C-alpha positions as CSV (number, residue, x, y, z in Angstrom):
1,X,33.2,-25.5,-33.0
2,X,35.0,-25.9,-36.3
3,X,36.8,-29.1,-37.0
4,X,39.9,-27.1,-37.9
5,X,42.9,-27.3,-35.6
6,X,42.6,-24.3,-33.2
7,X,45.5,-22.4,-31.8
8,X,44.7,-19.9,-29.0
9,X,47.0,-17.2,-27.9
10,X,46.4,-15.5,-24.6
11,X,47.9,-12.1,-24.6
12,X,47.1,-9.7,-27.4
13,X,50.3,-7.7,-27.5
14,X,53.6,-7.7,-29.5
15,X,54.4,-11.4,-28.7
16,X,50.9,-12.6,-29.4
17,X,50.5,-10.8,-32.7
18,X,54.0,-11.8,-33.9
19,X,53.2,-15.4,-32.9
20,X,50.1,-15.3,-35.0
21,X,52.1,-13.9,-37.9
22,X,54.7,-16.7,-37.4
23,X,52.1,-19.4,-37.5
24,X,50.7,-18.1,-40.8
25,X,54.2,-17.7,-42.3
26,X,55.0,-21.3,-41.3
27,X,51.9,-22.5,-43.2
28,X,49.5,-23.1,-40.4
29,X,46.0,-22.9,-41.9
30,X,43.9,-23.7,-38.8
31,X,42.0,-21.4,-36.6
32,X,44.0,-18.7,-34.6
33,X,42.3,-16.8,-31.8
34,X,44.1,-13.9,-30.1
35,X,42.7,-13.1,-26.7
36,X,43.6,-10.0,-24.7
37,X,42.0,-7.9,-21.9
38,X,42.8,-4.6,-23.5
39,X,40.5,-3.1,-26.1
40,X,43.3,-1.7,-28.4
41,X,44.8,-3.6,-31.2
42,X,48.0,-5.4,-30.2
43,X,50.8,-2.8,-29.8
44,X,54.4,-2.4,-28.9
45,X,55.2,-1.1,-25.4
46,X,58.6,0.7,-25.7
47,X,56.9,3.9,-27.3
48,X,54.8,4.3,-24.1
49,X,57.8,5.6,-22.2
50,X,59.3,7.3,-25.3
51,X,57.5,8.9,-28.3
52,X,54.0,8.7,-27.0
53,X,54.9,10.0,-23.6
54,X,56.8,12.8,-25.3
55,X,53.7,13.7,-27.4
56,X,55.6,13.0,-30.6
57,X,53.5,10.0,-31.8
58,X,49.9,8.8,-31.5
59,X,48.8,5.4,-30.3
60,X,48.1,4.0,-33.7
61,X,51.9,4.3,-34.6
62,X,52.5,1.7,-31.8
63,X,50.2,-0.9,-33.3
64,X,51.9,-4.1,-34.5
65,X,49.6,-4.4,-37.5
66,X,46.7,-2.5,-38.9
67,X,43.3,-3.8,-38.1
68,X,42.9,-5.1,-41.7
69,X,45.9,-7.4,-41.3
70,X,44.0,-9.7,-38.9
71,X,41.1,-10.2,-41.2
72,X,43.4,-10.8,-44.2
73,X,45.3,-13.5,-42.3
74,X,42.2,-15.0,-40.7
75,X,43.2,-14.2,-37.1
76,X,40.3,-13.8,-34.8
77,X,40.6,-11.0,-32.2
78,X,38.9,-11.3,-28.9
79,X,39.9,-7.9,-27.3
80,X,38.6,-6.6,-24.0
81,X,38.3,-10.2,-22.9
82,X,39.9,-11.5,-19.7
83,X,41.0,-15.2,-19.3
84,X,40.2,-16.4,-15.8
85,X,41.3,-20.0,-16.1
86,X,43.0,-22.7,-18.1
87,X,41.5,-26.2,-18.0
88,X,44.3,-28.3,-19.4
89,X,42.6,-31.7,-19.2
90,X,39.7,-30.4,-21.3
91,X,41.9,-28.2,-23.6
92,X,39.8,-25.2,-22.8
93,X,40.4,-21.7,-21.5
94,X,37.7,-20.0,-19.4
95,X,36.7,-16.4,-20.0
96,X,35.3,-13.9,-17.6
97,X,31.6,-14.7,-17.3
98,X,32.2,-18.4,-17.5
99,X,32.3,-19.0,-21.3
100,X,34.9,-21.5,-22.4
101,X,37.0,-21.6,-25.6
102,X,38.5,-24.9,-26.8
103,X,42.1,-25.2,-28.1
104,X,44.4,-27.7,-29.6
105,X,47.4,-25.7,-28.8
106,X,47.6,-22.8,-26.3
107,X,50.3,-20.1,-26.1
108,X,50.5,-17.9,-23.0
109,X,52.0,-14.5,-24.1
110,X,50.7,-12.3,-21.2
111,X,54.0,-10.6,-20.4
112,X,54.5,-9.1,-16.9
113,X,52.9,-6.4,-14.8
114,X,54.5,-3.7,-12.7
115,X,55.1,-4.6,-9.1
116,X,52.8,-2.5,-6.9
117,X,54.6,-0.8,-4.1
118,X,53.3,-1.7,-0.6
119,X,53.8,1.5,1.3
120,X,51.4,4.0,3.0
121,X,49.6,6.2,0.5
122,X,50.2,3.9,-2.4
123,X,46.5,4.2,-3.4
124,X,46.5,8.0,-3.5
125,X,45.3,9.8,-6.7
126,X,48.3,10.9,-8.7
127,X,50.4,7.8,-8.2
128,X,51.0,6.3,-11.6
129,X,52.3,3.0,-13.2
130,X,53.2,2.7,-16.8
131,X,52.4,-0.4,-18.8
132,X,49.3,0.3,-20.9
133,X,48.8,2.8,-23.7
134,X,46.0,4.6,-21.9
135,X,48.3,5.1,-18.9
136,X,50.9,6.6,-21.2
137,X,48.5,9.0,-22.7
138,X,47.1,10.0,-19.3
139,X,50.5,10.5,-17.9
140,X,51.6,12.5,-21.0
141,X,48.6,14.9,-20.4
142,X,49.5,15.2,-16.7
143,X,53.1,16.0,-17.4
144,X,52.1,18.6,-20.0
145,X,50.3,20.5,-17.2
146,X,53.6,20.9,-15.3
147,X,54.1,20.6,-11.6
148,X,56.7,18.7,-9.6
149,X,57.2,15.0,-10.5
150,X,58.7,12.3,-8.4
151,X,59.8,9.0,-9.9
152,X,60.4,5.9,-7.7
153,X,63.0,3.8,-9.4
154,X,65.9,4.7,-11.8
155,X,65.6,1.8,-14.2
156,X,65.0,2.2,-17.9
157,X,61.4,3.2,-17.7
158,X,62.0,5.5,-14.7
159,X,64.8,7.4,-16.5
160,X,62.8,7.6,-19.7
161,X,59.8,9.0,-17.8
162,X,62.2,11.5,-16.1
163,X,63.5,12.6,-19.5
164,X,59.9,13.0,-20.8
165,X,58.9,15.0,-17.7
166,X,61.8,17.4,-18.2
167,X,60.8,17.7,-21.9
168,X,57.4,18.9,-20.7
169,X,59.1,21.4,-18.3
170,X,58.4,19.6,-15.0
171,X,60.7,19.7,-12.0
172,X,61.8,16.0,-11.6
173,X,63.2,14.1,-8.6
174,X,64.2,10.4,-9.0
175,X,64.4,8.3,-5.8
176,X,66.6,5.2,-6.3
177,X,67.8,2.8,-3.5
178,X,71.0,1.8,-5.4
179,X,74.1,3.9,-5.7
180,X,73.7,4.6,-9.5
181,X,70.8,4.3,-12.0
182,X,70.6,1.1,-13.9
183,X,73.1,-0.6,-11.5
184,X,71.7,-4.1,-12.2
185,X,71.9,-4.2,-16.0
186,X,74.8,-1.8,-16.6
187,X,76.9,-1.7,-13.5
188,X,78.5,1.2,-11.6
189,X,80.6,2.8,-14.3
190,X,77.9,3.1,-17.0
191,X,75.2,3.8,-14.4
192,X,77.3,6.7,-13.2
193,X,77.4,8.1,-16.7
194,X,73.6,8.0,-16.8
195,X,73.5,9.8,-13.5
196,X,75.7,12.6,-14.7
197,X,73.6,12.8,-17.9
198,X,70.3,13.2,-16.2
199,X,71.7,15.6,-13.6
200,X,73.0,17.7,-16.5
201,X,69.5,17.9,-17.8
202,X,68.1,19.2,-14.4
203,X,67.0,15.9,-12.8
204,X,67.4,15.7,-9.0
205,X,68.7,12.2,-8.4
206,X,68.4,11.0,-4.8
207,X,70.5,7.8,-4.9
208,X,71.0,5.3,-2.1
209,X,67.5,6.1,-0.8
210,X,64.1,4.4,-1.2
211,X,60.5,5.5,-1.0
212,X,58.9,4.6,2.4
213,X,55.5,6.2,1.7
214,X,53.4,8.7,-0.2
215,X,52.0,11.8,1.6
216,X,48.7,13.4,0.9
217,X,45.0,13.2,1.7
218,X,43.1,12.2,-1.4
219,X,45.8,13.3,-3.9
220,X,49.5,12.7,-3.5
221,X,51.6,15.7,-2.4
222,X,55.0,14.1,-1.8
223,X,57.2,11.1,-1.4
224,X,58.7,10.2,2.0
225,X,62.2,8.7,1.6
226,X,64.2,6.3,3.7
227,X,66.6,9.2,4.4
228,X,63.8,11.1,6.1
229,X,63.3,13.6,3.4
230,X,59.9,14.6,1.9
231,X,60.1,15.1,-1.9
232,X,57.2,17.4,-3.0
233,X,55.3,15.9,-5.9
234,X,51.9,16.4,-7.6
235,X,52.6,13.4,-9.8
236,X,54.4,10.2,-8.7
237,X,55.5,7.5,-11.2
238,X,56.5,4.1,-9.8
């Protein structure tokens, strides 16, 4: 190991890449290692439910920096690498396979992961979550093929996926337990505006009802709701 002070960032996404930039801008000249379990360069996630899902932009437009930036700023990238443990007493992180990496300072910038629904049929083919760039591209191609789409949850991402699905010509049903979309962050009045907007664009909003299970054999064919309805769907996005 070098005798230089070593700063390790776990999480090679927007926060991690901007933290590395901030360290260099602040004059830190030690070692910076950016560790992430994805193989892509660090990227921003908002385009995954917007321009990339719409097919208007490619993955490289979401990258925080071009690949050359990291070499120019002496930032080591360890992509496709999973961190399995933090040994604080030893000032080391453990990587999959048992290798350890020493640090003087450690920044955890892993973000969050989608909450997996625990209902019957949740593991059927055709049930999607949206967090990673590959998931966005795969879902974009699926939507481009048409077919009925059901979306579980009328939050920001759910509504953006609904808009993208309508853009691709799909029939879209959104299942949401609350009385209006975005009730938590925006409240009833503004949420009601979003409900009217999406309905005006052909989205079937099923409000005040949740998803109790997904139907199908190997591939999803529908969503069972708490109201007792079965919403036909070849693609489900949670």
